[in-house]
MARKE-319429 format. One record per residue (C-alpha): x, y, z; residue number from 1. Coordinates in Angstrom, 3 decimals, always signed. Layout:
MARKE-319429
[pt [X Y Z] NUM];
...
end
This chain:
MARKE-319429
[pt [+13.378 +29.522 +58.029] 1];
[pt [+14.993 +29.666 +54.880] 2];
[pt [+18.247 +28.319 +56.327] 3];
[pt [+16.555 +25.359 +57.582] 4];
[pt [+14.493 +24.702 +53.992] 5];
[pt [+18.148 +25.019 +52.208] 6];
[pt [+19.528 +22.227 +54.204] 7];
[pt [+16.212 +20.565 +54.048] 8];
[pt [+16.896 +20.117 +50.389] 9];
[pt [+20.564 +19.397 +50.466] 10];
[pt [+19.834 +16.365 +52.536] 11];
[pt [+16.572 +15.481 +50.489] 12];
[pt [+17.162 +12.093 +49.015] 13];
[pt [+14.886 +9.327 +47.101] 14];
[pt [+13.871 +6.130 +49.120] 15];
[pt [+15.544 +4.251 +46.446] 16];
[pt [+18.575 +6.749 +46.921] 17];
[pt [+17.997 +5.799 +51.070] 18];
[pt [+17.792 +2.019 +49.955] 19];
[pt [+20.953 +2.042 +48.118] 20];
[pt [+23.275 +3.477 +50.958] 21];
[pt [+22.306 +0.007 +53.387] 22];
[pt [+25.171 -2.475 +53.310] 23];
[pt [+25.280 -6.212 +53.442] 24];
[pt [+25.280 -6.960 +57.115] 25];
[pt [+23.665 -4.415 +58.212] 26];
[pt [+20.824 -4.083 +61.175] 27];
[pt [+17.894 -1.521 +59.966] 28];
[pt [+15.611 -0.031 +62.586] 29];
[pt [+12.340 +0.785 +61.842] 30];
[pt [+11.236 +1.655 +65.054] 31];
[pt [+7.436 +0.928 +65.405] 32];
[pt [+3.974 +2.074 +65.834] 33];
[pt [+2.518 +4.726 +63.456] 34];
[pt [+5.973 +5.615 +62.985] 35];
[pt [+7.500 +2.417 +61.565] 36];
[pt [+9.185 +3.134 +58.027] 37];
[pt [+7.200 +3.124 +55.124] 38];
[pt [+9.608 +4.651 +52.610] 39];
[pt [+12.632 +2.877 +52.890] 40];
[pt [+10.771 -0.375 +53.338] 41];
[pt [+9.204 -0.295 +49.988] 42];
[pt [+12.601 +0.494 +48.258] 43];
[pt [+14.516 -2.008 +50.169] 44];
[pt [+12.129 -4.637 +49.101] 45];
[pt [+13.858 -3.795 +45.652] 46];
[pt [+17.302 -5.104 +47.252] 47];
[pt [+16.195 -8.349 +47.823] 48];
[pt [+18.988 -10.920 +46.295] 49];
[pt [+21.624 -7.844 +46.001] 50];
[pt [+21.810 -7.771 +50.221] 51];
[pt [+22.884 -10.176 +52.289] 52];
[pt [+22.292 -10.716 +56.259] 53];
[pt [+20.574 -7.690 +56.651] 54];
[pt [+18.468 -7.695 +60.115] 55];
[pt [+15.094 -5.416 +60.116] 56];
[pt [+14.176 -4.456 +63.741] 57];
[pt [+10.730 -3.486 +64.241] 58];
[pt [+7.981 -3.498 +67.211] 59];
[pt [+4.599 -3.471 +67.161] 60];
[pt [+4.397 -1.784 +63.820] 61];
[pt [+0.703 -0.111 +62.974] 62];
[pt [+1.441 +0.221 +59.271] 63];
[pt [+0.910 -2.356 +56.216] 64];
[pt [+3.167 -5.783 +56.384] 65];
[pt [+6.649 -5.020 +55.597] 66];
[pt [+7.285 -4.867 +52.054] 67];
[pt [+11.049 -6.181 +52.635] 68];
[pt [+9.501 -9.765 +53.765] 69];
[pt [+6.704 -10.182 +51.405] 70];
[pt [+9.426 -9.649 +48.765] 71];
[pt [+11.711 -12.088 +50.514] 72];
[pt [+9.666 -15.053 +52.163] 73];
[pt [+12.893 -17.244 +51.618] 74];
[pt [+15.315 -15.052 +53.793] 75];
[pt [+17.806 -14.476 +51.016] 76];
[pt [+18.462 -11.034 +52.685] 77];
[pt [+16.563 -10.236 +55.600] 78];
[pt [+15.192 -11.283 +58.995] 79];
[pt [+13.447 -9.921 +61.702] 80];
[pt [+15.061 -9.070 +65.374] 81];
[pt [+12.214 -7.503 +67.447] 82];
[pt [+11.828 -5.970 +70.957] 83];
[pt [+8.364 -6.139 +70.912] 84];
[pt [+6.049 -8.509 +68.834] 85];
[pt [+2.902 -7.172 +66.941] 86];
[pt [+0.324 -8.818 +64.981] 87];
[pt [+2.364 -7.612 +61.993] 88];
[pt [+5.391 -9.083 +63.245] 89];
[pt [+4.373 -12.034 +63.712] 90];
[pt [+3.565 -12.494 +60.127] 91];
[pt [+7.056 -13.108 +59.625] 92];
[pt [+7.523 -16.977 +59.119] 93];
[pt [+9.023 -17.899 +62.524] 94];
[pt [+12.157 -19.132 +60.827] 95];
[pt [+12.981 -15.820 +59.548] 96];
[pt [+12.590 -13.711 +62.963] 97];
[pt [+13.951 -13.531 +66.454] 98];
[pt [+12.979 -11.371 +69.734] 99];
[pt [+15.209 -9.398 +72.219] 100];
[pt [+14.423 -9.628 +75.597] 101];
[pt [+14.669 -7.016 +78.199] 102];
[pt [+12.602 -3.850 +80.253] 103];
[pt [+11.807 -0.941 +78.129] 104];
[pt [+13.605 +1.392 +80.727] 105];
[pt [+16.896 -0.512 +79.682] 106];
[pt [+16.898 +0.352 +75.902] 107];
[pt [+18.881 +3.524 +76.267] 108];
[pt [+21.131 +2.114 +78.214] 109];
[pt [+21.810 -0.598 +75.966] 110];
[pt [+22.202 +1.485 +72.881] 111];
[pt [+24.666 +3.881 +74.791] 112];
[pt [+26.589 +1.110 +76.248] 113];
[pt [+27.112 -0.685 +73.125] 114];
[pt [+25.095 -3.763 +73.860] 115];
[pt [+23.029 -2.840 +70.965] 116];
[pt [+23.719 -1.337 +67.887] 117];
[pt [+21.525 +0.225 +64.759] 118];
[pt [+23.460 +1.021 +61.399] 119];
[pt [+20.587 +2.414 +59.774] 120];
[pt [+17.022 +4.048 +61.330] 121];
[pt [+14.386 +5.197 +59.114] 122];
[pt [+11.290 +6.704 +61.394] 123];
[pt [+8.008 +8.582 +59.836] 124];
[pt [+8.546 +12.017 +61.233] 125];
[pt [+6.578 +15.058 +61.147] 126];
[pt [+7.926 +18.116 +58.820] 127];
[pt [+10.907 +20.360 +60.153] 128];
[pt [+8.906 +23.311 +61.993] 129];
[pt [+10.447 +27.363 +62.225] 130];
[pt [+13.223 +26.432 +64.417] 131];
[pt [+14.327 +22.787 +62.132] 132];
[pt [+12.676 +20.669 +64.893] 133];
[pt [+11.131 +16.922 +63.596] 134];
[pt [+8.639 +15.386 +66.058] 135];
[pt [+8.392 +11.585 +66.310] 136];
[pt [+5.021 +12.040 +66.534] 137];
[pt [+2.823 +10.691 +68.299] 138];
[pt [+4.805 +8.068 +70.425] 139];
[pt [+8.698 +9.528 +70.915] 140];
[pt [+9.206 +6.477 +72.614] 141];
[pt [+13.052 +4.766 +71.988] 142];
[pt [+12.953 +7.186 +68.455] 143];
[pt [+15.076 +9.550 +69.392] 144];
[pt [+17.761 +6.997 +71.127] 145];
[pt [+17.909 +5.072 +67.709] 146];
[pt [+18.281 +8.061 +65.490] 147];
[pt [+21.289 +9.459 +67.107] 148];
[pt [+23.142 +6.120 +67.704] 149];
[pt [+22.809 +5.252 +63.800] 150];
[pt [+25.397 +4.989 +61.308] 151];
[pt [+22.561 +6.729 +59.043] 152];
[pt [+19.261 +8.216 +60.089] 153];
[pt [+16.382 +8.541 +57.307] 154];
[pt [+13.515 +10.798 +58.344] 155];
[pt [+10.527 +9.874 +56.492] 156];
[pt [+8.696 +12.969 +56.315] 157];
[pt [+4.878 +12.719 +56.651] 158];
[pt [+2.791 +15.930 +56.690] 159];
[pt [-0.001 +14.639 +58.869] 160];
[pt [+2.169 +14.242 +61.595] 161];
[pt [+2.432 +16.818 +64.128] 162];
[pt [+4.724 +18.928 +67.042] 163];
[pt [+3.693 +17.124 +70.469] 164];
[pt [+4.974 +18.726 +73.597] 165];
[pt [+7.120 +17.018 +75.784] 166];
[pt [+10.512 +15.932 +76.888] 167];
[pt [+13.688 +16.682 +74.439] 168];
[pt [+13.237 +13.129 +73.496] 169];
[pt [+10.114 +13.835 +71.579] 170];
[pt [+12.002 +15.448 +68.748] 171];
[pt [+15.130 +15.619 +66.248] 172];
[pt [+16.815 +18.792 +64.440] 173];
[pt [+17.297 +18.721 +60.861] 174];
[pt [+20.997 +19.113 +61.801] 175];
[pt [+20.937 +15.555 +63.417] 176];
[pt [+19.527 +13.570 +60.533] 177];
[pt [+21.733 +12.214 +57.816] 178];
[pt [+18.738 +12.328 +55.123] 179];
[pt [+15.003 +13.137 +54.760] 180];
[pt [+12.976 +11.490 +52.175] 181];
[pt [+9.451 +11.847 +51.204] 182];
[pt [+6.622 +10.046 +49.882] 183];
[pt [+2.630 +9.563 +49.780] 184];
[pt [+1.923 +10.950 +53.691] 185];
[pt [+0.047 +7.696 +54.629] 186];
[pt [-2.680 +8.765 +57.950] 187];
[pt [-1.800 +7.392 +61.164] 188];
[pt [-3.386 +4.353 +61.906] 189];
[pt [-6.244 +4.124 +64.393] 190];
[pt [-6.431 +0.875 +66.614] 191];
[pt [-9.567 +1.204 +69.128] 192];
[pt [-9.186 -1.217 +72.094] 193];
[pt [-11.429 -4.320 +72.328] 194];
[pt [-14.544 -4.628 +73.193] 195];
[pt [-14.331 -5.981 +77.133] 196];
[pt [-15.922 -9.262 +77.796] 197];
[pt [-17.723 -9.839 +81.002] 198];
[pt [-15.185 -11.514 +82.750] 199];
[pt [-12.917 -8.258 +81.804] 200];
[pt [-15.896 -6.164 +83.718] 201];
[pt [-15.489 -7.992 +86.594] 202];
[pt [-11.545 -7.840 +86.849] 203];
[pt [-12.330 -3.739 +86.389] 204];
[pt [-14.369 -3.828 +89.377] 205];
[pt [-12.187 -5.746 +91.709] 206];
[pt [-9.529 -3.130 +90.720] 207];
[pt [-11.894 -0.323 +90.996] 208];
[pt [-11.774 -0.958 +94.815] 209];
[pt [-7.926 +0.052 +95.212] 210];
[pt [-7.968 +3.593 +93.154] 211];
[pt [-9.015 +6.479 +95.796] 212];
[pt [-9.109 +10.193 +94.879] 213];
[pt [-5.454 +11.432 +93.874] 214];
[pt [-4.282 +7.974 +92.661] 215];
[pt [-1.849 +8.263 +89.869] 216];
[pt [-2.368 +5.667 +87.375] 217];
[pt [-0.667 +3.270 +84.765] 218];
[pt [-3.158 +1.750 +82.725] 219];
[pt [-3.088 +0.763 +78.888] 220];
[pt [-4.146 -0.231 +75.901] 221];
[pt [-6.625 -3.296 +76.396] 222];
[pt [-9.850 -4.100 +77.149] 223];
[pt [-9.326 -4.412 +80.745] 224];
[pt [-7.587 -1.204 +81.469] 225];
[pt [-10.555 +0.812 +79.119] 226];
[pt [-13.218 -1.171 +81.191] 227];
[pt [-10.809 +0.280 +84.086] 228];
[pt [-11.249 +3.572 +82.776] 229];
[pt [-15.305 +3.435 +82.046] 230];
[pt [-15.839 +2.383 +85.416] 231];
[pt [-13.978 +5.273 +86.952] 232];
[pt [-15.843 +7.818 +85.001] 233];
[pt [-18.887 +6.507 +86.631] 234];
[pt [-17.620 +7.474 +90.020] 235];
[pt [-16.978 +10.119 +91.879] 236];
[pt [-13.253 +9.839 +91.920] 237];
[pt [-11.072 +13.317 +91.433] 238];
[pt [-7.481 +14.429 +90.830] 239];
[pt [-6.419 +11.254 +89.712] 240];
[pt [-3.242 +11.451 +88.005] 241];
[pt [-1.396 +9.536 +85.021] 242];
[pt [+2.001 +8.586 +84.797] 243];
[pt [+1.801 +5.754 +82.006] 244];
[pt [+3.620 +3.817 +79.172] 245];
[pt [+0.863 +3.772 +76.828] 246];
[pt [-1.897 +6.862 +76.488] 247];
[pt [-4.875 +5.286 +75.686] 248];
[pt [-8.400 +6.182 +74.432] 249];
[pt [-9.704 +5.679 +78.012] 250];
[pt [-7.245 +7.493 +79.630] 251];
[pt [-8.445 +10.644 +77.157] 252];
[pt [-12.309 +10.087 +78.089] 253];
[pt [-11.146 +10.016 +81.640] 254];
[pt [-8.962 +13.464 +81.213] 255];
[pt [-12.407 +15.046 +78.904] 256];
[pt [-14.653 +13.963 +81.989] 257];
[pt [-12.820 +16.060 +84.648] 258];
[pt [-11.620 +13.144 +86.082] 259];
[pt [-7.570 +13.702 +85.479] 260];
[pt [-6.028 +16.886 +86.652] 261];
[pt [-2.837 +15.677 +88.246] 262];
[pt [-3.072 +18.186 +91.093] 263];
[pt [-1.474 +15.372 +93.461] 264];
[pt [+1.178 +13.968 +91.237] 265];
[pt [+5.033 +14.909 +93.127] 266];
[pt [+6.270 +14.275 +89.311] 267];
[pt [+4.837 +16.534 +86.617] 268];
[pt [+1.990 +17.807 +88.221] 269];
[pt [-0.882 +19.034 +86.121] 270];
[pt [-0.056 +16.722 +83.628] 271];
[pt [-0.579 +13.511 +81.763] 272];
[pt [+2.821 +12.114 +81.320] 273];
[pt [+2.988 +9.173 +78.522] 274];
[pt [+5.710 +7.438 +75.952] 275];
[pt [+3.385 +6.115 +73.660] 276];
[pt [+0.212 +6.921 +71.857] 277];
[pt [-1.748 +3.633 +71.294] 278];
[pt [-5.530 +3.861 +70.268] 279];
[pt [-7.964 +5.533 +67.972] 280];
[pt [-7.744 +8.262 +65.112] 281];
[pt [-9.855 +10.837 +68.259] 282];
[pt [-6.422 +10.082 +70.432] 283];
[pt [-4.575 +11.418 +68.056] 284];
[pt [-6.432 +14.444 +67.824] 285];
[pt [-6.307 +14.610 +71.502] 286];
[pt [-2.533 +14.341 +71.305] 287];
[pt [-2.686 +17.418 +69.053] 288];
[pt [-4.848 +19.425 +70.966] 289];
[pt [-4.410 +18.740 +74.916] 290];
[pt [-2.104 +21.451 +76.706] 291];
[pt [-1.788 +18.920 +79.849] 292];
[pt [-0.089 +16.160 +77.975] 293];
[pt [+3.655 +15.406 +77.956] 294];
[pt [+5.553 +12.726 +76.155] 295];
[pt [+8.470 +11.682 +77.065] 296];
[pt [+11.187 +8.191 +76.468] 297];
[pt [+11.026 +5.174 +78.484] 298];
[pt [+14.087 +5.935 +80.148] 299];
[pt [+12.109 +8.397 +81.899] 300];
[pt [+8.660 +7.186 +81.856] 301];
[pt [+9.046 +3.766 +83.058] 302];
[pt [+11.681 +4.594 +85.379] 303];
[pt [+11.296 +2.671 +88.497] 304];
[pt [+13.015 +5.579 +90.662] 305];
[pt [+10.473 +8.490 +88.823] 306];
[pt [+7.738 +6.401 +89.373] 307];
[pt [+8.100 +5.559 +93.219] 308];
[pt [+8.069 +9.137 +93.695] 309];
[pt [+3.979 +9.383 +93.430] 310];
[pt [+2.036 +8.519 +96.045] 311];
[pt [-1.014 +6.384 +95.675] 312];
[pt [+0.667 +4.846 +92.613] 313];
[pt [-1.655 +2.067 +90.872] 314];
[pt [-0.235 -0.382 +88.091] 315];
[pt [-2.585 -2.549 +85.996] 316];
[pt [-0.775 -4.648 +83.516] 317];
[pt [-1.680 -8.062 +81.816] 318];
[pt [-0.468 -12.072 +82.000] 319];
[pt [-0.544 -14.789 +79.981] 320];
[pt [-0.203 -17.295 +82.705] 321];
[pt [+0.837 -17.605 +86.457] 322];
[pt [+2.197 -20.319 +88.426] 323];
[pt [+1.241 -21.436 +92.053] 324];
[pt [+4.489 -20.189 +93.215] 325];
[pt [+3.545 -16.703 +91.719] 326];
[pt [+6.075 -16.287 +88.580] 327];
[pt [+4.689 -14.574 +85.958] 328];
[pt [+4.529 -15.043 +81.998] 329];
[pt [+2.831 -11.992 +79.915] 330];
[pt [+5.120 -12.616 +76.757] 331];
[pt [+5.325 -16.277 +75.388] 332];
[pt [+2.963 -19.577 +74.557] 333];
[pt [+5.527 -21.776 +75.800] 334];
[pt [+8.808 -21.127 +73.829] 335];
[pt [+7.053 -19.342 +71.291] 336];
[pt [+7.466 -15.789 +72.053] 337];
[pt [+3.956 -13.693 +71.242] 338];
[pt [+4.887 -10.110 +72.364] 339];
[pt [+7.762 -8.912 +74.329] 340];
[pt [+9.147 -8.005 +77.792] 341];
[pt [+7.700 -4.264 +77.297] 342];
[pt [+7.561 -2.136 +80.743] 343];
[pt [+5.808 -4.632 +83.036] 344];
[pt [+8.583 -5.264 +85.296] 345];
[pt [+9.102 -1.367 +85.318] 346];
[pt [+5.893 -0.471 +86.534] 347];
[pt [+5.673 -3.701 +88.997] 348];
[pt [+8.490 -2.347 +90.725] 349];
[pt [+8.122 +1.076 +90.541] 350];
[pt [+4.253 +0.955 +91.813] 351];
[pt [+5.337 -1.125 +94.910] 352];
[pt [+8.526 +1.242 +95.974] 353];
[pt [+5.730 +4.120 +96.001] 354];
[pt [+3.993 +5.459 +99.259] 355];
[pt [+0.738 +3.420 +99.267] 356];
[pt [+1.611 +2.028 +96.098] 357];
[pt [-0.206 -0.977 +94.378] 358];
[pt [+1.017 -3.245 +91.215] 359];
[pt [-1.630 -5.292 +90.118] 360];
[pt [-1.474 -7.993 +87.421] 361];
[pt [-4.384 -9.286 +85.938] 362];
[pt [-6.034 -11.646 +83.518] 363];
[pt [-9.414 -13.908 +83.181] 364];
[pt [-8.772 -17.083 +84.699] 365];
[pt [-9.576 -19.087 +81.662] 366];
[pt [-8.893 -18.755 +78.167] 367];
[pt [-9.759 -21.492 +75.024] 368];
[pt [-7.239 -22.858 +72.809] 369];
[pt [-7.639 -23.152 +69.115] 370];
[pt [-8.653 -26.847 +69.661] 371];
[pt [-11.588 -25.197 +71.748] 372];
[pt [-10.293 -26.750 +74.969] 373];
[pt [-10.381 -24.403 +77.738] 374];
[pt [-7.202 -23.846 +80.216] 375];
[pt [-6.426 -22.540 +83.491] 376];
[pt [-4.334 -19.544 +83.059] 377];
[pt [-3.454 -20.209 +86.864] 378];
[pt [-1.087 -23.442 +86.615] 379];
[pt [+0.957 -25.173 +89.609] 380];
[pt [+4.084 -24.824 +86.933] 381];
[pt [+4.397 -22.467 +83.773] 382];
[pt [+4.650 -24.181 +80.519] 383];
[pt [+7.375 -25.617 +79.386] 384];
[pt [+9.690 -22.723 +78.189] 385];
[pt [+7.486 -19.939 +78.743] 386];
[pt [+9.199 -16.528 +79.843] 387];
[pt [+9.268 -15.663 +82.883] 388];
[pt [+8.475 -11.825 +82.674] 389];
[pt [+7.951 -10.763 +86.328] 390];
[pt [+9.700 -12.759 +88.810] 391];
[pt [+7.726 -14.287 +91.943] 392];
[pt [+9.660 -11.961 +94.142] 393];
[pt [+8.496 -8.873 +92.759] 394];
[pt [+4.542 -9.742 +92.351] 395];
[pt [+2.176 -8.024 +94.280] 396];
[pt [-1.544 -8.142 +93.744] 397];
[pt [-3.088 -10.930 +91.041] 398];
[pt [-6.650 -10.497 +90.113] 399];
[pt [-9.391 -12.610 +87.806] 400];
[pt [-13.204 -12.355 +87.470] 401];
[pt [-12.718 -14.156 +90.805] 402];
[pt [-10.985 -11.618 +92.749] 403];
[pt [-8.245 -10.071 +93.908] 404];
[pt [-5.043 -11.340 +95.995] 405];
[pt [-1.887 -10.129 +97.434] 406];
[pt [+1.253 -12.263 +97.285] 407];
[pt [+3.443 -9.682 +98.828] 408];
[pt [+5.250 -10.948 +101.997] 409];
[pt [+3.497 -14.709 +101.767] 410];
[pt [+5.087 -17.829 +101.714] 411];
[pt [+4.679 -20.634 +99.047] 412];
[pt [+1.943 -22.688 +100.523] 413];
[pt [-0.060 -19.242 +101.095] 414];
[pt [+0.589 -18.457 +97.420] 415];
[pt [-0.876 -21.430 +96.588] 416];
[pt [-3.922 -20.989 +98.698] 417];
[pt [-4.711 -17.329 +97.425] 418];
[pt [-4.114 -18.324 +93.505] 419];
[pt [-6.329 -21.205 +93.649] 420];
[pt [-9.217 -18.755 +95.354] 421];
[pt [-9.270 -16.956 +92.381] 422];
[pt [-8.803 -19.945 +89.870] 423];
[pt [-11.584 -20.770 +87.892] 424];
[pt [-13.840 -23.469 +90.292] 425];
[pt [-13.606 -25.925 +87.527] 426];
[pt [-9.644 -26.163 +87.982] 427];
[pt [-9.416 -25.706 +91.658] 428];
[pt [-9.434 -29.221 +92.796] 429];
[pt [-6.927 -30.384 +90.195] 430];
[pt [-4.841 -27.267 +91.120] 431];
[pt [-5.007 -28.670 +94.879] 432];
[pt [-3.782 -31.768 +93.859] 433];
[pt [-0.948 -30.693 +91.975] 434];
[pt [-0.126 -28.193 +94.762] 435];
[pt [-0.108 -31.250 +97.087] 436];
[pt [+2.188 -33.060 +94.978] 437];
[pt [+4.408 -30.759 +94.725] 438];
[pt [+4.888 -29.573 +98.705] 439];
[pt [+3.344 -26.308 +98.124] 440];
[pt [-0.120 -27.197 +99.796] 441];
[pt [-0.936 -28.186 +103.651] 442];
[pt [-4.069 -29.957 +104.742] 443];
[pt [-5.198 -27.461 +106.918] 444];
[pt [-5.261 -24.992 +103.780] 445];
[pt [-8.593 -23.466 +102.469] 446];
[pt [-9.408 -21.815 +99.439] 447];
[pt [-10.379 -18.143 +100.174] 448];
[pt [-8.135 -14.809 +99.503] 449];
[pt [-8.077 -11.796 +101.086] 450];
end
C-alpha cells in the first residue's frame, strides 16, 4: 500500500494544474451520471477566452450545471457534444450543443476503431483500494473505455465513493491514470423515479400479463418500469432474473422482496447484471451492500448476443411517438433532440432473439403540449425530422393504456389496424382517415387488436 500511496502522491495535481494541460481543439469527456466531472469542470471555467474550440462531451449529468457553459454563454471556448441528453445537457443553449447518435452497445468499438476520439477524460472515482484500483462507482458504463482511450485521464477522487462488484470494466488501476485530482467530495445525487400516472399503471398491468416465473427482465428508470416492478411485487411471481442497462429502485425493491433470484438465467446466474445505476440514495447503498449485484460496461450488458441467451427475456422501453407502419421515435421532438439513442435497439433485438423473448415499447397514448393541446403519440407518419430510434422491421409489442399489440410479422394494413386499436379513442377516426389516404387501411379493417 505504501508504494501505491507514493505513486498516488506523484500523480496528484490541483484542478487548476489539470485545466492548464487542456489544449485548444481538445475533446474533453466528462463521462456521465454521478461520475460526471466536477473538479476539472470548475477549473476549466477559468480558461474561457484562453482556449479555442474545446468540445465537452457529457451524458445524463447528475451534478450541478456545467461551470464551463455558465462561464461561456457565448461559446467563445466551449461547445457540448452528447451521446445522451439529460436535463443538465439541455440547459446548454441549442446553438452550443450537438448530439452523437449510436446504440450504446456500439461505443466501445467506435473508440477502438477510431470513429470516436477522446483527448482528455475526467471522471469521478473511488479512492484507490489496497491493490491500487479505483472504481467507477456506481455506474461503470463507458467510463473505462473513455479513460483508456484518452491522451490524459484525470481521476477525480471522491472519498464517499466505494468499490463495486462486476467485470473489469468497473475499475481502473492507478498505474493507468495520468493524474489524480482531489476536491470537496460531493455526495452522489439521488434521483427518485417520477410518480406513475393512471395511464402508467394501466400500461404496467398490460405488461404484467406477459411476465412469468423465471422471466429475465430489462426494466429501467421511469414511471412505467417502476409501476411494473410494483405490480410484480404484489404477485406470486418468483425466480425472476435481471439483465438490464439501468439499475433502478424498482429492481432493488423486487430483490428485497425475494422476487429476484436469477436462478433461471443462462448468463450470470444468480446475479443482477446492470451497467448504470439511476435512482435514489437508497439505491446507492444497495449497490454497496448487495452481494448478488454485478456491474458491467454496455459492451456486455447491451450486447444482443448476450441478451438472447436468456430464455423468456422481457425488455420494456419507452417511446415518444410511433407511426402507423411501426417506426418508433424515442429521442427527439421533430428535429429537436431531447435524449439519445441509448440501449433501446440493443434490447429490442436481443429480447426477440431469445427463446420466448418479448420486446415491449410503451407509452401513454397522448400527451399535452405546452400550449395545452392534447396530441396522439400514435401518428400517421412521424413528425417531420423525428428520429427513428427503432425501425419498424424490429418492432414487436407496442403498449398503451388501451392495450398491447404485436406487430411482428404483420403487414402494413394489419399494423395500422392494431396500432389504431390502442390509440386514444378521440383520435381513432382521424387516424383511420389518414390511413385510408396513405393506402394502409382496407374497408374491411376493424379496430381491435390482440
